[in-house]
MARPAKOL-916605 format. One record per residue (C-alpha): residue in three letters; x, y, z. Coordinates in steps of 0.25 Angstrom, whole numbers, padded with zeros to 4 digits, always signed. Layout:
BEGIN
AlaXYZ
...
! end
This chain:
BEGIN
Met-0034+0118-0047
Thr-0029+0108-0056
Tyr-0019+0097-0051
Pro-0010+0088-0058
Arg-0016+0075-0062
Cys-0008+0062-0058
Asp-0004+0058-0072
Gln+0001+0071-0076
Thr+0012+0072-0065
Val+0027+0068-0066
Ala+0024+0059-0054
Trp+0014+0051-0061
Ser+0025+0048-0072
Ala+0035+0044-0061
Leu+0025+0035-0055
Ser+0023+0028-0068
Gly+0038+0026-0070
His+0039+0021-0055
His+0028+0011-0057
Glu+0034+0006-0070
Ala+0048+0004-0063
His+0044-0001-0050
Gly+0029-0002-0048
Arg+0025-0014-0057
Asp+0034-0024-0050
Phe+0031-0019-0036
Asp+0032-0030-0026
Leu+0028-0028-0012
Arg+0036-0040-0006
Gln+0049-0034-0013
Val+0047-0020-0008
Phe+0045-0024+0006
Ala+0057-0033+0005
Asp+0065-0021+0000
Asn+0060-0010+0009
Pro+0058-0015+0024
Asp+0053-0001+0027
Arg+0042-0001+0017
Val+0031-0002+0028
Thr+0036+0010+0035
Gln+0038+0018+0023
Leu+0024+0015+0017
Ser+0016+0017+0029
Val+0008+0030+0032
Ser+0001+0034+0044
Ala-0012+0043+0044
Pro-0022+0046+0055
Glu-0028+0033+0061
Met-0020+0024+0052
Leu-0008+0018+0046
Ala-0006+0014+0031
Asp+0004+0004+0027
Leu+0006+0006+0012
Ser+0018-0003+0011
Arg+0011-0014+0004
Ala+0006-0005-0007
His+0012-0006-0021
Trp+0021+0006-0020
Asp+0035+0010-0014
Val+0041+0022-0009
Ala+0045+0026-0023
Thr+0031+0025-0027
Gln+0026+0034-0016
His+0036+0045-0020
His+0031+0045-0034
Leu+0016+0045-0028
Leu+0020+0057-0019
Asp+0025+0064-0031
Leu+0012+0062-0038
Ala+0004+0067-0026
Arg+0013+0080-0026
Glu+0012+0082-0041
Cys-0003+0080-0041
Gln-0003+0090-0029
Ile-0011+0081-0020
Glu-0009+0090-0008
Ala-0015+0102-0015
Arg-0027+0094-0019
Arg-0029+0089-0005
Asp-0028+0103+0001
Ala-0038+0108-0009
Met-0048+0097-0005
Leu-0046+0100+0010
Ala-0047+0115+0008
Gly-0061+0113+0001
Glu-0057+0117-0013
Pro-0067+0111-0023
Ile-0059+0100-0028
Asn-0072+0092-0032
Thr-0071+0100-0045
Thr-0082+0093-0053
Glu-0092+0097-0042
Gly-0085+0110-0037
Arg-0084+0105-0023
Ala-0074+0105-0012
Val-0071+0091-0006
Leu-0071+0093+0010
His-0074+0080+0017
Thr-0062+0083+0025
Ala-0069+0095+0031
Leu-0080+0086+0036
Arg-0070+0080+0047
Ala-0062+0092+0049
Pro-0063+0099+0063
Arg-0071+0112+0063
Gly-0063+0123+0057
Glu-0053+0115+0049
Ala-0060+0113+0036
Pro-0069+0120+0026
Phe-0084+0121+0030
Ser-0080+0117+0044
Asp-0091+0124+0051
Asp-0102+0118+0042
Val-0096+0104+0043
His-0095+0104+0058
Asn-0109+0110+0060
Val-0115+0098+0052
Leu-0106+0089+0060
Asp-0110+0094+0073
Arg-0125+0094+0070
Met-0124+0080+0064
Leu-0117+0075+0076
Ala-0127+0081+0086
Phe-0138+0073+0078
Val-0129+0061+0080
Asp-0128+0063+0095
Gly-0143+0064+0096
Val-0146+0051+0088
Arg-0135+0043+0096
Ala-0140+0048+0109
Thr-0153+0039+0108
Ala-0148+0029+0098
Gly-0152+0015+0100
Gly-0163+0019+0109
Thr-0177+0013+0109
Ala-0186+0025+0109
Ser-0192+0030+0095
Gly-0182+0039+0088
His-0170+0033+0095
Ile-0161+0029+0083
Arg-0156+0015+0082
Asp-0153+0014+0067
Val-0147+0024+0057
Val-0149+0022+0042
Asn-0140+0030+0033
Ile-0146+0031+0019
Gly-0136+0036+0009
Ile-0127+0031-0002
Gly-0113+0033-0007
Gly-0106+0042+0002
Ser-0118+0044+0011
Asp-0117+0029+0014
Leu-0103+0023+0012
Gly-0096+0032+0023
Pro-0106+0030+0034
Gln-0108+0015+0030
Met-0093+0013+0031
Val-0090+0020+0044
Val-0102+0015+0053
Pro-0098+0001+0053
Ala-0083+0004+0053
Leu-0085+0011+0066
Asp-0095+0002+0072
Ala-0087+0002+0085
Phe-0091+0016+0087
Val-0106+0015+0082
His-0117+0019+0092
Ala-0122+0005+0097
Gly-0137+0010+0096
Leu-0137+0013+0082
Asn-0137+0004+0069
Phe-0133+0010+0056
His-0138+0006+0042
Phe-0134+0012+0028
Val-0143+0012+0016
Ser-0137+0016+0003
Asn-0142+0007-0009
Val-0155+0011-0016
Asp-0158-0003-0016
Gly-0170-0004-0006
Gln-0164-0017+0000
Asp-0153-0008+0007
Leu-0163+0001+0014
Ala-0173-0011+0017
Ala-0163-0019+0024
Val-0160-0007+0034
Leu-0175-0004+0036
Arg-0177-0018+0041
Lys-0168-0015+0053
Val-0173-0002+0058
Arg-0185+0005+0064
Pro-0189+0019+0060
Glu-0190+0024+0075
His-0175+0021+0077
Thr-0169+0024+0064
Leu-0162+0036+0058
Phe-0161+0037+0043
Ile-0149+0046+0038
Ile-0152+0050+0023
Ala-0138+0053+0018
Ser-0138+0061+0004
Lys-0131+0073+0001
Thr-0142+0078-0008
Phe-0153+0070-0002
Thr-0156+0065-0017
Thr-0147+0053-0018
Gln-0156+0043-0025
Glu-0153+0030-0017
Thr-0152+0038-0003
Met-0166+0045-0006
Ala-0172+0032-0010
Asn-0168+0025+0003
Ala-0172+0037+0011
Gln-0186+0038+0006
Ala-0187+0023+0008
Ala-0182+0024+0022
Lys-0192+0035+0025
Gln-0203+0027+0019
Trp-0200+0016+0028
Phe-0198+0025+0040
Ile-0212+0030+0038
Glu-0219+0017+0035
Gln-0212+0011+0048
Gly-0219+0022+0057
Gly-0206+0031+0058
Gln-0209+0044+0064
Asp-0201+0057+0062
Ile-0193+0056+0049
Gly-0185+0068+0054
His-0180+0060+0066
His-0176+0048+0058
Phe-0171+0053+0045
Val-0159+0062+0044
Ala-0151+0067+0031
Thr-0137+0070+0028
Thr-0139+0079+0016
Thr-0137+0093+0010
Asn-0152+0092+0005
Val-0159+0097+0018
Val-0172+0100+0010
Gly-0172+0086+0004
Ala-0170+0080+0017
Ala-0181+0088+0023
Glu-0191+0084+0012
Phe-0188+0070+0016
Gly-0192+0073+0030
Ile-0178+0074+0036
Thr-0175+0086+0046
Thr-0161+0082+0050
Thr-0150+0084+0039
Phe-0135+0085+0040
Gly-0128+0091+0028
Phe-0115+0091+0021
Trp-0108+0098+0009
Asp-0106+0097-0005
Trp-0091+0095-0003
Val-0093+0082+0004
Gly-0093+0071-0006
Gly-0102+0059-0003
Arg-0090+0049-0001
Phe-0083+0059+0008
Ser-0095+0062+0017
Met-0095+0052+0028
Trp-0089+0064+0037
Ser-0101+0073+0034
Ser-0116+0071+0038
Ile-0116+0059+0029
Gly-0108+0053+0041
Leu-0121+0054+0050
Pro-0122+0039+0052
Ile-0108+0038+0056
Ala-0110+0049+0066
Leu-0122+0042+0071
Ala-0115+0029+0072
Leu-0102+0035+0079
Gly-0107+0047+0087
Ser-0101+0061+0086
Glu-0088+0058+0093
His-0084+0047+0084
Phe-0089+0053+0071
Arg-0080+0065+0074
Ala-0069+0056+0076
Met-0071+0050+0062
Leu-0070+0064+0057
Asp-0058+0067+0065
Gly-0051+0054+0059
Ala-0054+0059+0045
His-0049+0073+0048
Ala-0036+0067+0053
Met-0034+0060+0040
Asp-0038+0073+0033
Arg-0027+0080+0040
His-0017+0069+0037
Phe-0021+0070+0022
Ala-0019+0085+0023
Glu-0006+0086+0031
Ala+0002+0074+0030
Pro+0014+0074+0020
Leu+0011+0067+0007
Ala+0021+0056+0011
Gln+0013+0053+0024
Asn-0001+0056+0019
Leu-0009+0043+0019
Pro-0020+0047+0010
Ile-0010+0053+0000
Trp-0003+0039+0000
Leu-0015+0031-0002
Gly-0020+0040-0014
Leu-0007+0039-0020
Leu-0007+0024-0019
Asp-0020+0023-0025
Val-0015+0031-0037
Trp-0002+0022-0038
Tyr-0011+0009-0038
Arg-0021+0014-0047
Asn-0013+0021-0058
Phe+0001+0014-0057
Lys-0002+0000-0051
Gly-0015-0002-0058
Tyr-0023-0006-0046
Ser-0038-0004-0048
Ser-0044-0007-0035
Arg-0040-0007-0020
Cys-0046-0016-0009
Val-0049-0010+0004
Ser-0049-0021+0015
Pro-0052-0015+0029
Tyr-0049-0026+0040
His-0059-0020+0049
His-0074-0024+0047
Gly-0079-0011+0051
Leu-0072-0005+0038
Arg-0080-0015+0029
Arg-0087-0003+0022
Leu-0074+0005+0020
Pro-0071-0001+0006
Ala-0085+0003+0001
Tyr-0083+0017+0007
Leu-0070+0018-0001
Gln-0076+0013-0014
Gln-0084+0026-0014
Leu-0073+0035-0009
Val-0063+0031-0019
Met-0071+0026-0031
Glu-0081+0038-0031
Ser-0070+0048-0029
Asn-0059+0043-0039
Gly-0067+0034-0049
Lys-0065+0045-0059
Arg-0060+0045-0074
Val-0058+0060-0076
Asp-0049+0070-0069
Ala-0054+0083-0062
Gln-0053+0090-0075
Gly-0062+0079-0082
Asn-0050+0073-0090
Ala-0050+0058-0091
Val-0039+0052-0082
Pro-0029+0042-0089
Tyr-0027+0034-0076
Ala-0036+0025-0067
Thr-0042+0032-0055
Ser-0050+0026-0043
Glu-0047+0011-0039
Val-0058+0002-0035
Val-0060+0001-0020
Trp-0066-0011-0014
Gly-0064-0020-0002
Glu-0070-0028+0010
Pro-0065-0029+0025
Gly-0055-0039+0029
Thr-0056-0051+0031
Asn-0069-0052+0022
Gly-0061-0047+0010
Gln-0051-0058+0011
His-0062-0068+0009
Ala-0068-0061-0003
Phe-0058-0054-0012
Tyr-0044-0056-0007
Gln-0042-0067-0016
Met-0041-0057-0027
Leu-0032-0048-0019
His-0022-0059-0017
Gln-0023-0067-0030
Gly-0031-0059-0040
Thr-0025-0053-0053
Asp-0028-0038-0048
Val-0019-0031-0038
Ile-0028-0024-0028
Pro-0022-0016-0017
Val-0028-0019-0004
Glu-0030-0009+0008
Phe-0031-0015+0021
Ile-0036-0008+0033
Leu-0032-0014+0046
Val-0037-0009+0060
Lys-0028-0012+0072
His-0039-0012+0083
Ala-0053-0018+0081
Ser-0064-0008+0081
Tyr-0078-0014+0083
Arg-0089-0013+0093
Asp-0085-0021+0105
Pro-0096-0025+0114
Ala-0093-0026+0129
Ser-0099-0040+0129
Leu-0088-0046+0121
Ser-0080-0056+0130
Pro-0065-0055+0131
Ala-0064-0068+0123
Leu-0072-0062+0111
Arg-0065-0049+0112
Ala-0052-0058+0110
Leu-0058-0065+0098
Leu-0062-0052+0091
Lys-0048-0046+0094
Gln-0042-0059+0087
Gln-0051-0057+0075
His-0046-0042+0074
His-0032-0048+0073
Met-0036-0058+0063
Leu-0042-0047+0055
Leu-0029-0039+0055
Ala-0021-0051+0052
Asn-0029-0054+0040
Gly-0027-0040+0035
Leu-0012-0041+0037
Ala-0012-0054+0030
Gln-0019-0050+0018
Ala-0010-0038+0016
Gln+0002-0047+0018
Ala-0003-0058+0008
Leu-0006-0047-0002
Met+0008-0043-0002
Trp+0016-0056+0000
Gly+0007-0066-0008
Lys+0011-0080-0009
Thr+0020-0086-0020
Ala+0017-0099-0027
Glu+0029-0106-0020
Glu+0024-0102-0007
Ala+0010-0107-0011
Ile+0016-0121-0015
Leu+0023-0122-0001
Glu+0009-0120+0006
Lys-0001-0131+0005
Ala-0014-0126-0001
Pro-0025-0129+0009
Thr-0034-0134-0002
Ala-0024-0138-0013
Ser-0030-0146-0025
Lys-0024-0159-0027
Asp-0026-0158-0042
Leu-0017-0146-0044
Pro-0002-0145-0042
Pro+0004-0137-0030
Glu+0010-0126-0039
Val-0004-0124-0046
Ile-0011-0122-0032
Ala+0001-0113-0028
Arg-0002-0104-0039
His-0016-0102-0034
Arg-0011-0099-0020
Thr-0001-0089-0025
Phe-0003-0075-0020
Pro+0005-0064-0029
Gly+0006-0054-0017
Asn+0012-0040-0020
Arg-0003-0035-0018
Pro-0003-0021-0012
Ser-0011-0017+0000
Leu-0010-0006+0011
Ser-0015-0006+0025
Leu-0021+0004+0033
Leu-0020+0002+0048
Leu-0030+0009+0058
Asp-0029+0007+0073
Glu-0044+0005+0074
Val-0057+0009+0066
Asn-0063+0021+0074
Pro-0070+0034+0069
Arg-0057+0042+0068
Ser-0049+0031+0061
Leu-0060+0028+0051
Gly-0062+0043+0048
Ala-0047+0043+0045
Leu-0048+0031+0036
Val-0059+0036+0028
Ala-0052+0050+0026
Leu-0040+0043+0022
His-0047+0037+0010
Glu-0054+0050+0006
His-0041+0057+0005
Arg-0034+0045-0002
Thr-0045+0045-0012
Phe-0043+0060-0014
Val-0028+0058-0017
Ser-0029+0048-0027
Gly-0041+0056-0034
Ala-0032+0069-0034
Leu-0020+0062-0040
Trp-0029+0056-0051
Gly-0034+0070-0053
Ile-0049+0067-0052
Asn-0060+0073-0044
Ser-0062+0063-0032
Phe-0074+0070-0027
Asp-0085+0069-0037
Gln-0093+0057-0042
Trp-0100+0059-0055
Gly-0099+0045-0058
Val-0110+0042-0048
Glu-0120+0051-0055
Leu-0123+0045-0069
Gly-0129+0032-0064
Lys-0138+0041-0054
Val-0143+0049-0066
Met-0146+0037-0074
Cys-0153+0030-0062
Lys-0163+0042-0061
Glu-0166+0040-0076
Leu-0168+0025-0075
Leu-0176+0024-0062
Pro-0190+0028-0068
Arg-0187+0019-0080
Leu-0187+0007-0071
Ala-0201+0011-0067
Ser-0206+0014-0081
Gly-0198+0004-0089
Asp-0195+0015-0099
Thr-0182+0012-0106
Thr-0182+0023-0117
Gly-0168+0028-0120
Leu-0161+0018-0111
Asp-0149+0010-0116
Val-0153-0005-0119
Ala-0146-0011-0107
Thr-0153-0002-0097
Ala-0167-0003-0104
Ala-0166-0018-0103
Met-0162-0018-0089
Ile-0174-0009-0085
Glu-0183-0019-0092
Arg-0177-0031-0085
Leu-0178-0024-0072
Arg-0193-0020-0074
! end
């Protein structure tokens, strides 16, 4: 079915007029003064979280126009088609059913297949964890996940995020880069008799993954490792390829699972090993709760819908080309990297689903660091730079980290105080971005390192903050398997919404392929030195590298 594209709707024209009339001179400080109920009106609850969208650069009128756009683009029908398993990935002729991976048995397409693999994988997990950390040969102490892209970013993000729930006898390592330094650094820390290698590749042919897998196997043999079948497992659909490698234990998944949506499948094996069956299922349950919210909540109370609409408003009307994700929770330090793939690989497209060039911008650049680290790195630009960059704060009410019983009451009190300090920093940054500081206010303050060679008004200009910088805040009670599952699912659906409105296919990634093809052609040339037929720049670089 062909759906209306955003720019071909009446609502799009209305949004353009609304932006011209009210959007260009939007001032957060003024709209808060004019509307004391703004926080209540622009906050949305969803499973495991509350979103305060009141500091975004929009108002209730903007939201009404955006809801009209969602309806006119038939966003609910598009959503329902995805959840029903229709082949909405049109360029590859595939369904998009990552939601089926976390649905209870009997509630989604392919339910029996999904739960059969899940049950078998979790039975394996329980077996490994039963002796994990033991001293006998074959007892696992280290798990090394070898994968790249979607086979790496999800597990690498989740395991540290849920460190408080990780098996105390297991250490987790993630190898993705084909640069041998990545693998070598891990192999220095492990012993073959206590290590489980997970080779995560849908096709079991991914160049970087298979290069690292072969090197890990060679190391295992040279170090006296015994029984490859016990120490290597695969998450793949290529059972034959895994068997040829020497792997006897494989866990598969399906072509309707995109790599960047696959942490809920067998690709999540390292997550399950870290958390155990109960907590892994809780993570799936949290994601499923967000799925139901997305499927059932009215548009006006639907958080993924609102965030997707905000992305379109910012990108196409406000002209904001990036967004900064700033989790004030150290465990979530890999979330920005995870979201980079989710958003930019999904929506970094220049043609619509029918292959027509789109006349508007699509995916924004997603980046960030955890607070408070980011404050000492790039917040200078957020506050005083020439670009307006929306910031997304993630605040966690209760600290969630592994809390050894040996901690004294005094140390526990200090750690609690640090958590309050962390939250205060997040609140302060959002407040400072909105309010800023005028030159008059700066003059009244004595600069701590003011130069005696410059008059106060000049120094004040350097210490002026324009304010009116947009942000939003997501508040979680704590980071646990269920809330993290909901948080990731929220961003999956948000990405779908903005892509659907732009009329693009968010579920293919042809832009990844061209460089891979060229790499295969260039690799033997680095060995032979043959530069025949190459462009002069590439030929010259090969000669220099040799």
